[in-house]
Structures are given as structure tokens and as C-alpha cells.
N, C-alpha and C positions, 0 to 999 in steps of 0.2 A: 533511480525516480522511474518510474513505469505510467504512459500515460498513452492506454491501447496497447496495440504493437511497438509504441514509441519505446526506448530505452534510453536512456541519458545517465550516464557512470561516471565518476569520477576517478581516475586514476594519481592518486599522490604521485606531485612534481612532473607528473605528465598532462597536466589539463583534465580533456571533457572525453571522451568516447561515446557515439551516437549509431544506434542500428535500431532502424525503420521493421526490421522482419523478425520482431518477439526474439532477439537476440544470435539470431543466427548466424552472421555476421555483421564487425564492425568497422565505424571509419573515426580517425579523430577529427573533431571540430574546434579547432580551437583558434580561428581566423579574428582577431581584433581580442583575444580575449592574452593578456599580461603579464599574469598570473598564471603559474603551472598549478598549484592550492586550490581547490574548490572543495568546501565545506559542506555548502546546503545547496540547494537545488527546487527550483521552484515551479511550474506548469500553471501558471494566472491565466486570465481570462484571456486578456490580449497581449503577452507577452509570455518569457520564459525567462527567470533569474537564476543567478548563480549567483551565492555570499563564498568570501575567501578569507583565506587566511591574510593578507593583508591591506585587510581594514576598507575595502571596498565592496561592491555589487557590482555585475557586471548583467545589461539586457540583448535577448534577439527578440527579435520580434521578425524575424525571416526561419524559422524554424530549426533553427542551430546553424545557420551555413555562416555567418557573424555574430560579432559580438559589439556590443557598445559600453564601456563603464561609464555606469551614471551611480557619483560620489557626490553628489551637491545635498549637502547635509547631514553628511555620516558621519562620525565618531566612532573611534577605536578599531580595532587590528583581525579578529577573528569573529565573523559571524555564520554560527553556529544550524541555524535554523529558520525558516521560513515559512511565511503561511499567508493565504490571504481570504477576504471577504469580498463580495461586490468589486466596487473601484477599490479596494482597500489592498492594500500590502505591505504586509510587516515584517521587519528583518530583526532578529534578537542576535545580538552582540552581549560575549563574554562578560564585558569587563561594563559599558555603559547603557546596558538593557535592552529599549525595542524600539526602532525606528519604522515611521510611517512616511508610507507615500497613496497619493490621492492623483497624481497624474502618470501612472504608470512609469515611475523612476525619475524623474525629469529633478523632481525636489523630494529632500527626506526632512522628516522634523523628527527627536523625540519624542515619544507618548509611552513615558515614564510617570505619569501622578497617580497615588498609592505603590505603586511598585517598590518593596522598602528591600528588593534585594535585584540586583540589575544585573547578575554572571546569572544570564539568559542562555538556555542548552536545548532548548526544543518548544516548540511552536505548534498548533494545531484550531481546528474550525469544526464548532458542532455548530448548526444552526446562525443564530445570530449572535454564538459567541466564540470570543477569543481566547486560549488556553497559552499558559505559558509555563515551562518549567522550568525552576532553577537550580543554581549547584546549593543544597544546603537551607533552601528557603523554599523549598516545596511549589504549590500549583498554585498559581493568578490567575482570576479570571476576569475578563471585560464583558460587559453587555452593551457598552455603546459606541462599540468600534476601536478602540482603545484609547478612550477620553479618560478615564481611571481604569484601576483594578485593584481589586479586593484579593487577600491570600484566600485561600478555599483547601485549607488542610485537616479538617477532621478524619481521624483515623487512620492518617497518613503522616503525620508527623513535619518535620521538617528537612524531608528527603534528598537527596540530589535528582531531579527527576531527568533522567538523561533523554526519555523520548516519551511522545504522547501520540494516542493514535485512536479514531473516534469509528462508532459503526452503529448508524442510526443515533438511537436515544443515549449509548452508553461511551464511557469514556476511558481508555485503557491510557495510565503510566507507567512505564517502566524505572526503577530507579537499580540502584545498585545494590541496596538490599532484597531484591526480587519486584513482583508485580502487583501493583491496586488497578480495581476498577470503581467506579461510582457510575450510576443509574438516576441522580438526582443531580444533575448539572452538575457536579463537583462538588455538593453540600456536602455529603459526607463520599467516605472512600474505606473497602473493603481488599483485604490483599486476598492473593489468587495464587500460591506458588505452590498447590498440590500437581506432583509428578515433575515438578522442576527440578532437576539436581546442581542450576547453575544458575543464582541469581543476581549475577551483576549483568544487568538489560542493556544491550547496546542499540536496539532500533525494531521497531514494531508494523506491521504493516496487516493491514486487515481487507479481506477478499471477498464479501456474503458474511457467511457466516463463519468463516475462518478469520482465525487469528496467528498470527505465525510471527516466532521472537529470533532477534540473535541476540546473544550470551556469548558474552567473555570466555571461555574456556569449557563452553557447555555443547556450544556447538548452535543448530538450529531447535525449534521449538513448536508446538502448535497446539493449539484447541478448537474443537469444533461444540464446544458449550457455553460457550462466553469465560474461558479459563477456568470454568470446575476441576476441569481435570488439562494436564499439561502431556503431551509425546515428543519424545524426543523423533529425531525425525534426520538423518546425518548420514545415510549407508551414502555414497561416493563423493563428501566434502572433504578439501584436500587439508583440512584443517578443524580445529573448536573454534578459533576467534573470532568472531564473525562482525564486523564493523559496520556494516549495510546490508539489510533487506528490502524488496521492493515488489511489489506482485500485480499483475492485471489480472482481469478476469481467469486465464489458462494458466496463468505461468507464476513462479515464485523465482527470486533473481537475488542470492545471496553475494558479498560479498566477503572474501576470507585474508585475512591479514597474513599478506606476501604469497598471498595463491593465486588471486585473480578470483574470473566472477566465477558461479556456478549457477546452473536453471535448474530448475524439475517441473515439473508440470502436478498443479494443486490436484488434480482430476486422480493421480497417483492414493490421494488420503482414501478415496472412495472406492477405490481399486475401478475405472472407469474412464480409462485412459484411452484417448483416439490409436488405433494400431490400423486403419485398413488403407489400403491403396484406392478399392475401387470405389468407382465414384457416386455417390449418393444424393439424394434431396431429402430434407426435412422441409413441409411447405403448408401450410402457410404459418409464418414465424416472424410476431407476435401469434399468438395461439387462440381462439375463441370457445370452439368443442369437439376441433377436432384436430389431426394431423393426416399428413402423405405421406408415406416412405415411399420414394420409388430410387430403387438400384438398375444399375445401369446392366449389371449381370444377369441375364435371362435364366440363369439357372439358377440365381435365391429362388428357393420352393416354401421355404418356411423357419421362422425363430420366433426371438422375444425380443421383445420393448420395453425395457426396465424404467420405470422414472425413480429419482431421486430429489429428496426436499437440499435445501442447500446445506446441511449438517452433515448428508450422507446417507442416508437414512433411505429406505424403501418403501414409497408413498402409492405407486401402480404400477401389474404389467397386466400387458396384451399381448395378445398368441398375433404373429402377422404368416399368413398364408400364401401371400407372392410377392413377386418383386415391384408391384403397386397396386399398395395399403392401405384404404383408411383409416385411422386408428382412431377412436370414443378417445377426448380428452375430459376428465372429471375434475380438476382442480379450482382454486381459487387463484386468486393473483396474484403475480410473483414470478423470480427464476425458479428453474428447476431445470436437474442434469437429466439425459439420455444415456441410457445404453442398451444398442442394437446387438444382439449374435442371431445366427445363422444356424441350423441344425447340421445341416450337408458339407457344408466350404469351410468349415470354418472362418467367415465373415463376422468382425464386428466393428461395431465405430460407437462413436460417443458424443454427444453436444450438448445444448443449452437449449432451452426452450422460454420463450417467455410468455404467459399465459397474462391476458386482458379482463 
């Protein structure tokens, strides 16, 4: 699980590993964690939760420095998934359905009204709705914070939904038979498997327009067009059985079965990975109608700034004539990527700008 540069990873039979520098270094973070098998991790608003194989949930309120068991009201063995919406935290268990807390885990209660399949494998939220993926029972949706659940499987059927993710108003569901997506709050589903050579989907992560999949036997796939086309992305991986995948705004992390954790820059998809050690500044950021590029190297004399949308398509290009240049920006509100190259010294850098 990733939140900014903080990455929390589960190592089977070894508890949790924490990185606060985007995966450069790792440390064990198991004080108070009395079970070595963690199946699910949630960064909630006021705490971090870990669902385990031993029928309980742990909570940290000090950035993973220590953990406290919060089992009051829980029943079951395997807490495979967790999600939250506002003050509600949900834990999905493999036999006994969904448990809910409104007091940061101090007490839990079953929230299974309408949930006719209580083998819960995945959970997610989108806006005010909560989604639950089940074993051979498809997707259930709650629009009242878990008070009631309704099956929503038109176009999908009773698939085993191993993972769920959302991006904007789109829901993505990974199953043992490939990928599905819904753009109408799960009322209907459409299969999206073009380019996928492995249909057993283990995990999904989204970052902006990127949707990235972990598969059993096919490695990692990504899409930049809402799942219309998938591209395999396995260079450097130590295996093709990917159990977990996570991302932040710059990096993808893939857990490879028996081989550990791998990471790769998201910007490699667009070919604009940052690779310079020369100090530079882009400001103001957020942007209104211009940015200033300032390079510490006085020898920088000329170059180009190229701007890309979240899908990686070029949308603007500007000439740079000095190491301190004001560049006009004519873009709608949103997040964009940029790449700056130098003509005479091989300088290049990349990053993001937010346009208000």
C-alpha cells in the first residue's frame, strides 16, 4: 500500500516493512503486531489498519511505529480487504462477510444486510458508495455506508472478484476470468480484456489515467485508455506471478511471488522519467497562466519544454532560450506531466504541474 512516499508492504510470515523514501530503504515495523501474516492494509483518515490471517485487525496511530490489536466484535480468520469512507472503516472477511467500525476500530459490528455471499475478497469506495467483491458472487454495492447491500452484476455474472479499484467515476473489477469496468455506479459491467494474455487478476492500482494490473502468470499490465487496450510491462521483474501492486503519483510497486518487491517509474510509460542531477526549479506550481523555469547551470542556453496530459499524449511544446525563462501555459484545470530538454548539454528533467 502506498501513500505519497510512504510505502507499507506485507512480507509473508515476516510482518510489515515500511519505507518513507519511496522504496529506497526499508525497515521492519512490527512492534505490537503479534501475527506475521498481514493480508490487507488501509491508510484511513485517522489511523492505519492491518487485516491479518489470525482473525483480527491491528491499528496504528503513530505512523506505524507501533500497533495495537482491535478485535472487539470481529469474527473470522482471514481479513483479505479493507476500505473506508468518512468515519466508517470496513473490513472484509473470507467467511463471515463485512465488519464495520465508526470509532476508529475500538468496536466492530457485522454489516451484512443483503450480502447474500459473505466470502468477501475485495473492497473499494467511490464517492458515497462502498463496493464489495465476493468469491463466485460478483459485486455488492452499498449506498448507505454499509447498512444494506445490493448485488450489481449485470454484464459480469457471478464472478470471483479478487480486486476492485476506482478512478473518477469508473470502477474496475479484477476476476479469475479477466477485467471488467463500470461507468454507471456498477449497474452494468463490460469486459475489457484486449491485450491481456493472463486473465487471473490478483490486484489493481490506479494513478491518474494509468490502470495497472498484477496477474498470476502474466506479470504486470497497464492501460492508459480506460482499459480499452492493455500492454504487458515486465522488463526487470523477477517473475510473472504478481501478488500485489500499488502506486503513488510517480512509482509502481509490484510484489512478485517468492522474489520480493520491485518498483518502476510511472513516467516510463510516457518516456519522460526524470534523469538529471542538475538543480532546477519550476514555479509557481500550482500554475495559472505561466511557469518560470530556472536552472542552476549558467551554461544552459536553449531547450524545449514539452507538456503531456495524464494519458501521455503531447499537448503543448515551448522553446526555452535561457536558464531563467518565463513559459506561457494555456491549459485547462488539471494535472499534467512535463519534460524539459537542453540542446547543448544533454540536460533533461521531468515532473508534474497542477493547473488551477
